[in-house]
Phi, psi and omega in degrees: 000120182251180175245161180293139179292144176273129183263066178227147178306137180087341181244332185293341182262006176301140189269347179227138173240010181286153171288130180275129183243151178307135179098343177288149175238131182233155171254127177257128186233068176290147179200166174222133183231137180254090183257111188308315182301315180289323177296318179297320177297317181294319180293333179280348181256110182304330180292333178259322185300332181295346179261001185247128174270102186300324180295317178291317180303321182302328179293336186255354177298137181086352180288324184100270180167184179209145176224137178246123180257129176237140172257132179232149174251132177283127180245175179296334184249011182146250181207161175237126178284122182263345183275132181236089180224160177297140184235319183278162177304316181298316179296318181293316180296320178296317179300313181293322181292325183274345181074203185294340178298332181283353181298333180297326181300327183254009176071025180270146175278153181308321181291342178277352182256358182285000000 
């Protein structure tokens, strides 16, 4: 049983309207993408451009984007994060510096580090 989708920017694209029940497992996929065509449209619209720092944005043009996928289990008291990957700058830098040997620290299998 779902609820009606909200037709507002930022909310209309949510992928689930189902009631979350204990025992369900979901993948959460936050991301940010720097798509020149969409950025140019936003910068040309004063209602959107006022929220964009063009100088900072210029540093990220051509970068592409990044997405972090997390798997969570719905529990009686909230959720449990099932994904075990480096998250902080320090963890990521240590992981990269140590190579695949550091995968054990995060519970990754060798094929997941390739």
